[in-house]
N, C-alpha and C positions, 0 to 999 in steps of 0.2 A: 275826192281825188281818185285817180284811175290807176288800177293795177293791171297791166297788160298780161302778166303771167297768170293771174287768177281769173281774168275776165270779169272784173268787178269795177264799179265806180263808187267812190265815196264822196259825196258832195251834198251840202245842205242848200245849194242854190236852187235846185229844181227837184221835183219828183221825177223819177226817171227809170228807165229800164235799159240795160246794156245787153246787146245781142252780139256775141263774139263771132268772128269770121269762121267759116268752115276750114279754112287753111290759114296758117300764120300770116299775118299781114299788118302793115303799119297804116292802112287806109281806114278812115273813120267817117261815117255819115251821120250828121245830126239831123234828126227828123222832127219837124214842127207841124202839128195838126192845125186844123181850121177852128174858127170861132164856134164856141158851143160844143166842141168835141173834146177828145182827150187822146192820150197816147195809146189807149187800149186797142182801137181798131188796127193799129200798126204792129200788133204783137207778132204777126207772121210776115212782116214786111221783108225779112231776109229771104224767106221761101218764095215770095211773090216776085221780088226783083231778081232773085237767082244769080247773085254775084258772089261766089264763094270767098273771094278775097276782100270782102268789105265787112268791117265791123259797123254796128249800128248803135247809136245812142238816141233813144226815144225820150223826148222831154214833154212834160205836162206844163201847160201854161199856168201862171200863178193866180189869175183872177177868176172868181166864180162867175159863170154866165149861164143862166137857165139851168139845164141839166148837165152842163159841161163846164168848160174853162175858156178863158179868153186871154190873149197876149197883152191887150191894151184896151182902154175904155173907148166909148163911143164919142163922136164929135160933140162938143168942142174940146174934149180932153184927149183926143187921139194922138196929137203930135207929142205931147209930154209923155204919154204912155209908151209911144214908140221909142223915145229917147231913153226912158227908164229900162225897158227890156233890152235895149241895145247895150247899155252899161252892164247889165246883169250877164248877158251872154259874153261880152268881152271878158268879164271876170272868169266865166267858165272856160273860155279859150285859154286864158293865162294859166288856169289850173291844169288843163289838159297838156299844155306845152311843158309845164313844169314836170309832168310825168312822162315826157318823151314823145308826145304826139306832135309832129311838126305841122305847122299851119298849112303848108302846101299839100298835106295829105288829108286835110279835113274838108269834107263836103257838107253843104247844107241842102236839105230837101224840105220844101214847105208847100203846104196846100192852102189856098185861099188866104186867110189872115196870116198863116204861117209862111206863105210865100212873101208877103210884104215884109215880114220880119227878116226872112232870109236875104231878101234883096237889100234891105237897109244895112244888114251886116256887111254884105258885099260892097256896098257903096262907101262905107265908113271905116271898115277895118283896114289898117294901113299895110298889112302883109298880104302876100298872095295866098289864096285858098285853093283847095283842090278843085272846087267848082260850086256853082249855085244852080239848083234845079227848082224851078217854080211851076206849080200846077194850078191853073185856074185862079191866078192871083192878080195883084195890082201893086201900086207903088205909092210911097210917100216921099216926094221930092222936096227936101228942105231947101231954103234959100242958099245959094252958093254951093250946092252939093258937088259940083264938078271940082271945086277947090279942095275937097277932101280926098279926091282920088290921088293915089301916089303911083310912082313908077311900078312898084310891086303889085299894088291892088289892081292896076289895069291889066295885069297878066292873068287874073282870075277868069276862067271861062264860065259862061252862063248858058242856061237852056230853059226855055219856057214853052209850056203847052197850054192851049186854051180852046174852049168849045165855041163853035159858032152859034149854038143854041143856049148859051149861058145867059140866064135871065137874072142872075144875082150880080155878077160883075161882067159888064158888057165887053165884048171882044175888042171893039174899036178903041176903048179907053186904055186897055192893057196894051194893045198893039202900038198905040201912040207912045206909051211909056217905054216900050222896047225900042222904038225908033230913037228916043232920046238917049238911051244907053248906047246904041250903035253910033249915033252922031258924036257921042263923047269919046268914041274910039274903043269901046269895050267889045269883046268877042262874044256875040250872042247868037244862039240858034233858036229860031222861032218856029213853032209847029202849031198849025190850026187843025182842029178836028171837028167832025160832026158829033158833038156831044153837049151835054148840059153841064151844070156846075158840080162835076164829079171827077174822081180819079177812076178811069176805066182800065180793065185788064189789058186791052189792046194797046195801052200806052206803055206798058212795061217793056216790050221789045225795043221801042224807040228810045226810051230812057236808058235801058241796059246798053244798047249799042253806043250811045253817046258817052256813057260812063266808062265803058270798056276802052274807048279811045283815050280817055283821060288817065286810065290806069296803066297804060303801056309805059315801060321804062323810057 
């Protein structure tokens, strides 16, 4: 459970780290790392993104994978794993809202596999979220996914960045997924960069500007 006054979170759902905003704020960003990684490389994410009015909740994936962690298993177990982690994050969102965090103030930031999980939450969570930010990621479109979109969830804004030199997740495949989101009527900003499968420092100003627009009253 989350205590906004003390800047702490108490939950048994995930290993986590809470980074409070520099100024008092109701905005919260949930950060999801990539496969084989952990929350630790994001320890200074608040300094890197430099948005003083944002709180951050770094989550660690639950499954062991090589020297790190994974959000779900490899094919053919991927789909079931995505659904399981979705249910767990939905439970976390219910926890957060019980402590006063409104869904429209909660953002998701995901890199690679964490991007897929963030996108899946955006596609299936029935309420409006603050926004979905996906970096070098991809999608898992389940059958009849458009039917899960609600009037409220369609108001959630999206942003994706991807590298033209990404040899892990091909740009064209992710770009096609983004086109499906747009065709479904979702508001999506798409940014192509000359980079590989990484999150680069030069992306922060682009992400920051987009988030600042969403943070305005």
